[in-house]
C-alpha positions as CSV (number, residue, x, y, z in Angstrom):
1,M,-25.3,171.4,256.6
2,T,-24.6,173.2,253.4
3,L,-27.4,174.1,250.8
4,T,-26.0,171.3,248.6
5,D,-26.2,168.8,251.5
6,T,-29.7,169.8,252.4
7,L,-30.9,169.5,248.8
8,Q,-29.3,166.2,248.1
9,T,-30.4,164.7,251.5
10,S,-34.0,165.9,251.0
11,L,-34.1,164.6,247.4
12,K,-33.0,161.1,248.6
13,T,-35.7,161.1,251.2
14,V,-38.4,162.1,248.8
15,V,-37.2,159.3,246.3
16,S,-37.0,156.7,249.1
17,Y,-40.7,157.1,250.1
18,R,-42.0,156.5,246.5
19,V,-45.6,155.9,247.2
20,R,-46.1,158.8,249.7
21,S,-44.2,161.2,247.4
22,L,-46.2,160.1,244.3
23,L,-49.6,160.7,246.1
24,I,-48.5,164.2,247.2
25,I,-47.2,165.0,243.7
26,L,-50.3,163.8,242.1
27,A,-52.6,165.8,244.5
28,M,-50.6,169.0,243.7
29,A,-50.5,168.2,240.0
30,L,-54.2,167.9,239.8
31,G,-54.7,171.2,241.5
32,V,-52.4,173.1,239.2
33,A,-53.9,171.2,236.1
34,A,-57.4,172.3,237.2
35,V,-56.3,175.9,237.6
36,V,-54.8,175.9,234.1
37,V,-57.7,174.0,232.4
38,L,-60.4,176.1,234.0
39,T,-58.9,179.4,233.3
40,A,-58.3,178.3,229.7
41,I,-62.0,177.6,229.4
42,G,-62.9,180.9,231.0
43,D,-60.5,183.0,228.9
44,G,-61.3,180.9,225.8
45,A,-65.0,181.8,226.3
46,R,-64.1,185.5,226.6
47,N,-62.0,185.4,223.4
48,Y,-64.7,183.4,221.7
49,V,-67.3,186.1,222.5
50,I,-65.0,189.0,221.5
51,N,-64.2,187.2,218.1
52,Q,-67.9,186.6,217.5
53,F,-68.8,190.2,218.1
54,S,-65.9,191.3,215.9
55,S,-67.2,189.0,213.1
56,I,-70.6,190.7,213.0
57,G,-69.2,194.1,212.1
58,T,-66.8,196.9,213.0
59,N,-67.6,200.3,214.6
60,L,-71.1,199.0,214.9
61,L,-74.1,200.8,216.5
62,V,-77.6,199.2,216.8
63,V,-80.7,201.4,217.2
64,L,-83.7,199.9,218.9
65,P,-87.2,201.3,219.4
66,G,-87.9,202.1,223.1
67,R,-85.9,203.7,225.9
68,A,-84.0,200.9,227.7
69,E,-82.8,203.2,230.5
70,T,-86.2,204.3,231.8
71,S,-89.6,202.7,232.5
72,G,-92.8,203.9,231.1
73,S,-95.1,206.3,233.0
74,F,-98.3,205.2,234.7
75,L,-100.3,207.6,232.6
76,G,-98.7,206.1,229.4
77,A,-99.6,202.7,230.6
78,V,-103.2,203.7,231.4
79,L,-103.7,205.4,227.9
80,G,-102.0,202.5,226.1
81,Q,-99.2,204.6,224.7
82,T,-96.1,202.8,223.4
83,P,-92.8,204.1,222.2
84,R,-92.8,205.3,218.6
85,D,-91.6,202.9,216.0
86,L,-88.5,203.2,214.0
87,T,-89.3,204.0,210.3
88,L,-87.4,204.3,207.1
89,K,-87.5,208.0,207.5
90,D,-85.5,207.7,210.7
91,A,-83.0,205.4,208.9
92,Q,-82.6,207.9,206.1
93,L,-82.0,210.8,208.4
94,I,-79.5,208.8,210.3
95,G,-77.7,208.0,206.9
96,R,-77.1,211.7,206.4
97,L,-75.1,212.3,209.5
98,P,-71.4,213.0,208.9
99,Q,-70.3,210.5,211.6
100,V,-72.1,207.6,209.7
101,R,-70.5,205.6,207.0
102,R,-73.3,203.2,206.2
103,Y,-76.6,202.4,207.6
104,A,-79.0,199.4,207.1
105,P,-82.6,199.4,208.2
106,L,-83.6,195.8,209.1
107,N,-86.8,193.8,209.3
108,V,-86.7,190.1,210.3
109,G,-89.4,187.6,209.7
110,E,-90.2,184.0,208.4
111,A,-91.8,182.9,205.1
112,E,-92.0,179.9,202.9
113,L,-89.5,179.7,200.1
114,S,-90.5,177.5,197.0
115,A,-88.6,176.8,193.9
116,A,-87.6,173.8,191.8
117,N,-90.2,171.6,193.4
118,R,-88.9,172.3,196.8
119,L,-90.5,174.1,199.8
120,R,-89.2,175.2,203.3
121,E,-89.5,177.9,205.8
122,V,-86.7,180.4,205.9
123,T,-85.7,183.4,207.9
124,V,-86.1,186.5,205.9
125,L,-84.0,189.7,206.4
126,G,-85.2,192.8,204.8
127,S,-82.6,195.5,204.3
128,N,-80.5,197.5,201.8
129,A,-77.3,196.7,200.1
130,N,-75.3,198.1,203.0
131,L,-76.3,195.2,205.3
132,I,-73.7,192.9,203.7
133,P,-70.6,195.0,204.4
134,I,-71.9,196.3,207.7
135,R,-72.4,192.6,209.0
136,H,-69.2,191.5,207.2
137,M,-71.0,189.1,205.1
138,K,-69.6,188.1,201.6
139,L,-71.2,187.3,198.4
140,A,-69.9,184.1,196.7
141,Q,-71.8,184.9,193.5
142,G,-73.7,187.8,192.1
143,S,-74.7,191.1,193.7
144,F,-77.4,192.6,195.8
145,M,-79.3,195.9,194.8
146,A,-76.8,197.2,192.4
147,S,-77.2,200.8,191.4
148,G,-80.5,201.3,189.6
149,T,-82.1,198.1,190.9
150,E,-83.1,199.2,194.3
151,N,-86.9,198.8,193.6
152,S,-86.6,195.4,191.8
153,A,-87.6,192.2,193.4
154,Q,-84.2,190.7,194.1
155,I,-83.3,188.0,196.6
156,V,-79.9,186.8,198.0
157,L,-79.8,183.2,199.2
158,G,-77.7,181.8,202.0
159,A,-75.1,179.3,201.0
160,K,-77.0,176.3,202.4
161,I,-80.3,177.4,200.9
162,A,-78.8,177.8,197.5
163,R,-77.3,174.3,197.6
164,E,-80.6,172.8,198.8
165,F,-82.8,174.4,196.1
166,F,-80.3,174.4,193.2
167,P,-77.9,171.5,193.8
168,R,-77.0,171.0,190.1
169,T,-77.8,174.4,188.5
170,Q,-76.6,177.9,188.9
171,A,-78.7,179.7,191.4
172,I,-78.1,183.2,190.0
173,G,-80.9,184.2,187.5
174,Q,-83.5,181.6,188.8
175,R,-86.9,182.7,189.9
176,V,-88.2,181.7,193.4
177,R,-91.4,182.3,195.4
178,L,-91.2,183.8,198.8
179,G,-94.5,183.9,200.5
180,D,-96.9,185.4,197.8
181,S,-94.2,187.2,195.8
182,R,-91.8,186.1,193.2
183,F,-88.2,187.1,193.3
184,L,-85.1,186.9,191.0
185,V,-82.1,185.4,192.6
186,S,-79.4,188.0,192.2
187,G,-76.7,186.7,194.7
188,V,-75.6,183.9,196.9
189,L,-73.8,184.5,200.2
190,A,-70.5,182.9,201.0
191,A,-70.7,180.1,203.6
192,Q,-70.0,181.7,207.0
193,G,-71.9,179.4,209.5
194,E,-73.1,180.5,212.8
195,T,-72.3,183.9,214.3
196,M,-73.8,184.8,217.7
197,G,-76.2,182.0,217.3
198,F,-77.4,183.2,214.0
199,N,-76.7,181.0,210.9
200,T,-76.3,183.2,207.9
201,D,-76.1,180.1,205.6
202,E,-79.8,179.6,206.1
203,I,-81.2,183.1,205.5
204,V,-82.5,185.0,202.6
205,I,-82.2,188.8,202.1
206,I,-84.7,190.9,200.1
207,P,-85.1,194.7,199.7
208,I,-86.6,196.5,202.7
209,D,-89.6,197.7,200.9
210,F,-90.6,194.2,199.9
211,A,-90.1,193.0,203.4
212,Q,-92.3,195.6,204.9
213,T,-95.1,194.7,202.3
214,M,-94.6,191.0,203.0
215,F,-94.9,191.4,206.8
216,N,-97.5,194.1,206.6
217,T,-95.5,196.8,208.6
218,T,-94.2,200.1,208.2
219,S,-91.8,200.0,211.3
220,L,-88.3,198.7,211.5
221,F,-87.0,195.9,213.8
222,R,-83.5,197.6,214.1
223,I,-81.3,200.1,212.4
224,L,-77.7,199.0,212.0
225,I,-75.0,201.7,211.7
226,E,-71.4,201.6,210.9
227,A,-69.5,204.7,212.2
228,K,-66.7,206.2,210.0
229,S,-64.0,205.3,212.5
230,H,-63.6,203.9,216.1
231,S,-63.2,207.4,217.4
232,E,-66.5,208.4,215.8
233,I,-68.6,205.7,217.6
234,E,-69.6,207.9,220.6
235,P,-70.1,211.1,218.5
236,A,-72.3,209.0,216.2
237,K,-74.2,207.7,219.1
238,R,-75.0,211.2,220.3
239,A,-75.9,212.5,216.8
240,V,-78.3,209.5,216.2
241,L,-80.1,210.1,219.6
242,A,-80.3,213.8,218.9
243,T,-81.6,213.3,215.4
244,L,-84.2,210.7,216.4
245,K,-85.3,212.9,219.3
246,Q,-85.9,215.8,217.0
247,N,-87.8,213.5,214.5
248,H,-89.9,212.0,217.3
249,D,-91.3,215.4,218.5
250,G,-88.7,215.7,221.3
251,E,-89.4,212.2,222.8
252,E,-86.3,210.3,223.8
253,D,-87.9,206.9,222.9
254,T,-85.0,205.1,221.2
255,T,-81.9,203.3,222.5
256,V,-78.6,203.1,220.7
257,I,-76.2,200.3,221.7
258,T,-72.6,200.4,220.8
259,Q,-70.4,197.4,220.0
260,D,-67.7,198.6,222.4
261,A,-70.2,198.8,225.3
262,I,-71.5,195.2,224.7
263,L,-67.9,193.9,224.5
264,A,-66.9,195.8,227.7
265,T,-69.8,194.3,229.5
266,F,-69.2,190.7,228.3
267,D,-65.4,191.1,229.0
268,K,-66.0,192.1,232.6
269,I,-68.4,189.3,233.2
270,L,-66.2,186.7,231.6
271,Q,-63.1,188.0,233.4
272,A,-64.9,187.7,236.7
273,L,-65.9,184.1,235.7
274,T,-62.4,183.2,234.9
275,L,-61.1,184.4,238.2
276,A,-64.0,182.7,240.0
277,V,-63.2,179.3,238.4
278,A,-59.5,179.8,239.0
279,G,-60.4,180.3,242.7
280,I,-62.5,177.3,242.9
281,A,-59.6,175.3,241.2
282,A,-57.1,176.7,243.8
283,I,-59.1,175.0,246.5
284,S,-57.7,171.7,245.3
285,L,-54.2,173.2,246.0
286,I,-55.2,174.0,249.5
287,V,-56.3,170.4,249.9
288,A,-52.9,169.2,248.5
289,G,-51.2,171.4,251.1
290,I,-53.1,169.8,254.0
291,L,-52.2,166.4,252.6
292,I,-48.5,167.5,252.6
293,M,-48.8,168.7,256.2
294,N,-50.5,165.4,257.4
295,V,-48.0,163.2,255.6
296,M,-45.0,165.2,257.0
297,L,-46.4,165.1,260.5
298,V,-46.6,161.2,260.2
299,A,-43.2,161.3,258.8
300,V,-41.8,163.3,261.8
301,S,-43.0,160.4,264.1
302,Q,-41.5,157.8,261.8
303,R,-38.2,159.5,261.4
304,T,-37.5,160.5,265.0
305,A,-34.3,158.2,265.0
306,E,-33.1,159.7,261.7
307,I,-33.6,163.2,263.0
308,G,-31.9,162.3,266.3
309,L,-28.9,161.0,264.4
310,L,-28.6,164.1,262.3
311,K,-28.6,166.3,265.5
312,A,-26.1,164.0,267.2
313,I,-23.6,164.5,264.4
314,G,-24.0,168.3,264.5
315,A,-27.1,169.3,262.6
316,T,-28.8,172.3,264.1
317,S,-32.5,172.9,264.5
318,G,-32.4,175.2,261.6
319,D,-30.8,172.5,259.4
320,I,-33.6,170.1,260.3
321,R,-36.2,172.8,259.5
322,R,-34.6,173.6,256.2
323,L,-34.4,169.8,255.4
324,F,-38.2,169.5,255.7
325,F,-38.7,172.8,253.7
326,A,-36.5,171.4,250.9
327,E,-38.6,168.1,250.8
328,A,-41.8,170.3,250.5
329,V,-40.2,172.3,247.7
330,W,-39.1,169.1,245.8
331,L,-42.6,167.7,246.1
332,S,-44.5,170.9,245.3
333,L,-42.2,171.9,242.4
334,T,-42.5,168.4,240.8
335,G,-46.3,168.4,241.3
336,A,-46.5,172.0,239.9
337,V,-44.5,171.2,236.7
338,L,-46.4,168.0,236.1
339,G,-49.7,169.8,236.8
340,F,-48.7,172.5,234.3
341,L,-48.0,169.8,231.7
342,L,-51.3,168.1,232.4
343,G,-53.2,171.4,232.2
344,Q,-51.6,172.3,228.9
345,S,-52.4,168.9,227.5
346,G,-56.0,169.3,228.7
347,S,-56.2,172.7,227.1
348,L,-54.9,171.2,223.8
349,L,-57.4,168.5,224.0
350,L,-60.3,171.1,224.4
351,R,-58.9,173.1,221.4
352,L,-58.9,169.9,219.3
353,T,-62.5,168.8,220.5
354,F,-63.9,172.3,220.2
355,P,-61.9,174.2,217.4
356,Q,-64.1,177.2,217.7
357,L,-63.1,177.7,221.4
358,P,-59.6,179.3,221.7
359,A,-58.9,177.6,225.1
360,W,-55.5,179.0,225.8
361,A,-54.6,179.2,229.4
362,P,-53.5,182.9,230.2
363,A,-49.9,183.1,231.2
364,W,-50.7,184.6,234.6
365,A,-52.9,181.5,235.5
366,S,-50.0,179.1,234.7
367,I,-47.5,181.2,236.7
368,A,-49.9,181.8,239.5
369,G,-50.7,178.1,239.7
370,I,-47.1,177.1,240.0
371,L,-46.3,179.8,242.5
372,V,-49.3,179.0,244.7
373,A,-48.4,175.3,244.6
374,L,-44.9,176.1,245.8
375,A,-46.2,178.5,248.5
376,T,-48.8,176.0,249.6
377,G,-46.2,173.2,250.0
378,V,-43.8,175.3,251.9
379,L,-46.5,176.8,254.2
380,A,-47.8,173.2,254.8
381,S,-44.4,172.1,255.9
382,L,-43.9,174.8,258.5
383,F,-45.6,173.1,261.4
384,P,-44.0,169.6,260.7
385,A,-40.6,171.2,260.2
386,N,-40.9,173.1,263.5
387,R,-42.1,170.0,265.3
388,A,-39.1,168.0,263.9
389,A,-36.6,170.8,264.8
390,R,-37.8,170.7,268.4
391,L,-37.1,167.1,268.9
392,D,-34.4,166.2,271.5
393,A,-31.4,164.4,270.0
394,V,-31.0,161.9,272.9
395,K,-34.7,161.1,273.2
396,A,-35.1,160.7,269.5
397,L,-32.2,158.3,269.2
398,G,-33.8,156.3,272.0
399,K,-37.0,155.8,270.0
400,K,-37.3,152.9,267.5
């Protein structure tokens, strides 16, 4: 039998057994679709996290009080010693480093905001004017701590806060009370929504000095730093640690986290997750392969007379084997293509339902799903094909 004869005969056989072929194709399609959709979810989650981190700043470093890499000593625990707090002096020293473009000391708390006969609890960020560019925020109106106004009681309102308190009037220039202090609204943030679970539309920002007075503290929650360039991130980290160690009497009691380190960690975790869900989805392809094997084994016993006739007219064992291989390829290829289309449709539905999730299946997953489906189908046909090839022509023709 020529290759053309083999392909044509196998295709006719596949078409003639419609229900059987449809079930096999459907099983294979669902396996490939599962691979495509699940890897789209995994890769979409990875890209979502990367985009979220990119939106909170560029070349970002975060200074935290306490040493994350080592545990406290027993003597320190007995004497009640704790890591030294971060202070404004620490932040100012960091701001003088040549590798640092900007720095923003940060305090976070909650207080009651009241104005225009309205009252609600809000999240308060105390910082300087650098917080807005470092965190990639934008001001829709006004300004924050312009030159010469650093010590004035200014407040910047989140977009939602401004709409709630001043729905019909201009928020800029209005007086509000935050806790026990009065502030002048100098700016309104542009609507940005949630970033890393933090809704910037529902915050207010005040100068760091006022925040420390309001929360009765001299320490800082964090210090945010923007390096001058991506290549300066690691040198900036080393310089910050050295500066703080010197200012803290030689104690290494601070931790500096870089944005790249956080992204690399999340990237590894989510890539492993994507591969794991792809492996789980691939199990369904193995199940589909077992189905192909079982159905073909049954087909061998049902088609003994056909196989005997083919051998009687000159078909060799190799021809019979290739015929079964071709049937498996037709079924697997059709199922793989259908599964790819179903998977892409599922990914599209995910993107439409959750626009913030970039659920695009990676190319390697789609290609791998199709190739694995083909390989599974061919491998599953090996045993039935060999069994059919070993049939004796005379005995096969004698069976009905």
